[in-house]
C-alpha positions in Angstrom: 88.8 125.3 86.5 88.4 121.5 86.2 89.6 119.4 89.0 91.2 116.1 87.9 91.0 112.8 89.9 94.1 110.7 89.4 94.7 107.3 90.6 97.7 106.9 93.1 100.7 105.2 91.8 102.1 102.2 93.8 104.9 99.5 93.3 105.2 96.0 94.1 108.2 93.6 94.1 108.4 89.9 93.5 111.7 89.1 95.4 113.0 85.8 94.2 115.7 83.5 95.9 116.3 80.0 94.8 112.7 78.6 94.2 111.1 80.9 96.7 109.7 84.4 96.8 109.2 86.8 99.8 105.8 87.5 101.1 105.0 89.9 103.9 101.9 89.9 106.3 100.2 93.2 106.2 100.1 95.2 109.4 97.4 97.7 108.5 94.1 97.7 106.7 93.2 97.1 103.9 93.7 93.3 104.1 95.2 93.6 107.7 96.9 90.2 108.4 96.7 89.1 104.8 99.9 88.0 102.9 101.1 90.2 100.1 104.1 91.1 97.9 106.1 93.8 99.3 105.1 97.2 98.1 103.6 100.6 98.6 103.0 104.1 97.4 105.5 106.1 95.1 106.4 109.4 96.8 106.2 112.6 95.0 109.3 113.3 92.9 110.4 109.6 93.2 111.1 107.2 90.4 109.1 104.0 90.6 112.2 101.9 90.4 113.7 103.8 93.4 110.3 103.2 95.2 110.3 99.5 94.5 113.8 99.1 96.1 112.8 101.4 99.0 109.7 99.6 99.7 111.2 96.2 99.6 113.9 97.4 102.0 111.3 99.0 104.3 109.0 96.0 104.4 111.7 93.1 104.3 115.0 94.4 105.5 116.4 93.3 102.1 118.4 95.3 99.6 117.3 94.3 96.2 118.2 94.7 92.6 115.3 95.1 90.1 115.5 92.6 87.2 112.4 92.5 85.0 109.2 94.5 84.7 106.3 92.1 85.3 103.5 94.6 84.2 101.3 97.6 85.3 98.1 96.7 87.0 95.4 99.4 87.0 92.1 97.7 87.6 90.1 100.6 89.5 88.9 98.0 92.0 92.2 96.4 93.0 92.5 98.5 96.3 89.4 99.3 98.4 91.1 102.6 99.3 90.7 103.8 95.7 92.1 103.7 92.3 95.7 102.7 92.3 98.0 101.7 89.5 100.9 99.4 90.5 104.2 98.9 88.5 105.4 95.4 89.4 108.9 94.1 89.1 111.0 91.0 90.0 114.0 91.5 92.1 117.0 89.6 93.5 118.6 90.0 97.0 121.9 91.7 97.1 122.2 92.2 100.8 120.2 92.1 104.2 118.5 89.6 106.3 114.8 88.9 105.9 112.8 90.6 108.7 109.4 92.4 108.9 109.5 96.3 109.1 107.3 99.4 108.5 103.9 98.2 107.2 104.7 94.5 107.4 103.7 92.4 110.6 105.8 89.3 109.4 107.8 88.5 106.3 108.8 85.0 105.0 110.2 83.0 102.1 107.5 80.7 100.4 108.1 78.2 97.9 106.9 79.2 94.3 105.2 75.7 93.9 102.8 76.4 96.8 101.7 79.9 95.6 98.5 78.5 94.0 97.4 77.5 97.6 97.7 80.9 99.1 95.0 83.6 98.9 97.0 87.0 98.7 95.9 90.6 99.3 94.8 92.9 96.4 95.4 91.4 92.9 98.7 89.8 94.0 97.7 86.3 92.9 96.9 87.7 89.5 100.4 89.3 89.4 102.1 86.0 90.5 100.2 84.0 87.9 101.2 86.5 85.2 104.8 86.4 86.3 104.8 82.6 86.4 103.2 82.4 82.9 105.9 84.7 81.6 108.6 82.4 83.2 109.9 85.2 85.5 109.9 83.3 88.8 113.2 81.5 88.3 116.2 82.5 90.2 118.9 84.6 88.7 122.0 82.5 88.0 125.1 84.0 89.3 
């Protein structure tokens, strides 16, 4: 019987508030101490949308509502641990206070205008560039 090797499924979330987004500082390798978007692995029997909301809460303390699919990122070299495929969303905060948790050493709001000056983990600079080019980094008007 043939054994298949499949990529791992992950999610990342661009949490937007006013003209800022949330970044977390990674607690663990790979990219330990690097800034990144909140995200992580999708659990077995879990929808990617649920995983994105769960990971955002675990890493930032924030309850979020997903707004827009940014894209699917699948470059086999995007994660040094192995081939991962990430589904990326934008989100807005619905409740909670920003604080670091689970795999995050720190969490902070950063101005969208300063994103080009920050080197992020994985392919998160590319993801943010794509979101910016699609005009997805504006706050949701209430």
